[in-house]
C-alpha positions, 0 to 999 in steps of 0.5 A, spaced: 487 501 442 494 500 440 498 495 443 506 495 444 509 488 445 516 490 447 517 489 455 515 495 458 520 498 463 515 499 469 508 497 470 503 501 474 497 498 477 491 503 478 485 501 482 478 505 480 473 505 485 468 512 487 474 517 484 470 521 479 472 527 483 479 525 483 481 521 477 482 526 472 488 529 476 491 522 477 490 521 470 493 527 468 499 526 472 500 519 470 500 521 463 505 527 464 511 522 466 518 523 462 519 515 462 518 511 456 516 504 455 511 504 461 505 500 462 499 503 465 493 498 468 487 501 470 482 496 473 475 498 474 472 495 481 465 496 478 465 503 480 458 506 481 460 513 479 463 516 472 470 515 474 471 510 468 468 515 463 472 521 465 478 516 465 476 514 458 476 522 456 483 523 459 485 517 455 482 519 448 486 526 449 493 523 450 493 517 445 498 521 441 503 521 447 502 514 448 505 513 441 510 518 442 512 515 449 511 507 447 506 506 452 501 501 453 495 503 456 489 498 458 483 498 462 480 492 465 474 491 469 473 486 475 467 481 474 464 484 481 466 489 486 472 485 490 475 490 494 482 493 493 487 487 495 483 483 489 484 488 484 491 489 486 492 482 485 489 482 478 493 487 476 499 484 478 497 478 474 496 482 468 503 486 468 509 485 464 514 490 466 521 489 469 518 493 475 511 494 478 508 499 482 501 501 484 498 508 484 491 510 488 487 513 483 485 519 488 492 521 489 497 524 484 505 524 482 510 528 480 512 527 472 518 524 473 517 519 479 517 513 475 523 515 471 527 517 477 525 510 481 527 506 475 533 509 473 536 508 481 533 501 480 537 500 474 543 503 476 544 500 482 541 493 480 535 494 486 530 489 487 526 495 491 526 502 490 522 507 494 521 515 495 519 520 500 512 523 499 507 528 501 501 528 505 496 533 502 489 535 502 489 538 495 492 545 498 497 544 503 502 539 503 506 535 508 513 532 507 514 525 510 520 521 509 519 514 508 527 512 509 527 509 516 524 502 514 525 496 518 528 490 514 521 487 513 518 493 510 511 496 511 506 499 506 504 503 503 505 500 496 504 506 492 511 509 493 515 503 492 517 500 485 519 492 486 522 488 481 516 484 478 520 477 478 520 478 486 512 477 485 513 471 479 518 467 482 516 466 489 510 464 493 506 470 495 500 470 500 496 475 497 491 479 502 484 478 501 482 484 507 483 491 506 486 494 512 493 494 512 493 489 506 499 493 503 503 492 509 502 484 509 504 484 501 510 489 502 513 485 508 513 479 504 516 482 498 522 485 502 523 479 505 524 476 498 528 481 496 536 482 495 537 489 495 533 495 496 535 503 495 531 509 498 530 516 494 530 522 498 525 526 494 518 527 495 515 525 488 508 522 490 502 526 493 498 522 498 491 525 498 487 525 505 480 527 504 478 531 511 471 530 510 472 522 510 475 522 516 471 526 520 464 525 524 463 520 530 466 514 532 463 508 528 463 502 532 462 497 526 467 500 522 472 499 528 470 492 529 471 491 521 478 494 521 480 490 527 478 483 523 481 485 517 488 487 520 488 481 524 487 477 518 493 481 515 497 480 521 496 472 520 498 472 513 505 475 515 506 470 521 504 465 516 509 467 511 514 467 517 513 460 519 513 458 512 520 460 512 522 458 519 524 464 522 518 467 526 522 467 532 527 471 529 522 476 528 518 475 534 518 483 536 516 485 529 510 480 530 508 482 537 508 490 534 504 488 528 499 484 533 499 490 538 497 495 532 492 491 530 489 490 537 489 498 537 483 499 532 479 498 538 482 504 541 476 509 540 471 504 544 476 503 550 471 507 554 466 501 554 468 495 558 466 490 553 471 493 548 477 493 553 476 486 554 476 484 547 482 489 546 485 485 551 483 478 548 485 479 541 492 476 541 493 475 549 499 472 548 503 478 547 501 481 554 507 478 557 512 480 552 510 487 552 510 488 559 517 484 560 521 484 554 527 489 554 526 490 546 519 493 547 520 501 549 517 503 555 512 508 552 509 502 549 509 499 556 506 505 559 501 505 554 499 498 555 498 498 562 493 505 561 489 501 556 488 495 561 486 500 566 481 504 562 485 510 562 
């Protein structure tokens, strides 16, 4: 594969696992981009299906375009299945662009998303620039504005372009657990950034697979999500303590802990899970019930959960 050694404008990291039904759509949208001098890094997390074969076919069809646009397209393979956080971190270590952005391989993008985000970032000298998006089942698209981000920005990562030096010149605590890993990473990046801007255009299509979110409540899955999200909440708190500002962001920390706890919501009819819910970060209870910073709606919901209503 031809390699280009100029500094890319943007590096795009695309994890691959179990997406043989969707990777063609994703790759077609990526290879129709209007921005030149980009770097595409596809990372195979030991996918068990034909995703990589389908991707290889799309790469072969577009070789002439890569040359015309001065794109670098590379595929990498993890030594074993490590999960999304490890794949993202590996991609970040590999990328060489001025800016970095992620794309999930079952999603797709408008053909000018990276052109528009990059131009805004360069023209306004921004560390982070992000856009609105659609949630889609492949047929129906629902617009979501992502404009109202708190100072400590949350996920997702796929609509947020970040100056690569924010990663390379700072000590980032990288997540290892899946649930809310993008929020744990994005919070740190936004804390470390000096400037950011929003583009009020829906340029990304976030795919919602209806078949995958149906079915009965899975106790094992709820407990796994609780453990994973608590791990990523702990990373955020550790990062803020390291920067000696956890008291400044006490409200944020309480809401992160409360959100993680709520992975148990489908199980709260059972007393043992109500006890586990209440016993997860028990220190937040007094703050939620008595702080004037917490909305009354959350307070009422909290009391209902305690009572098992």
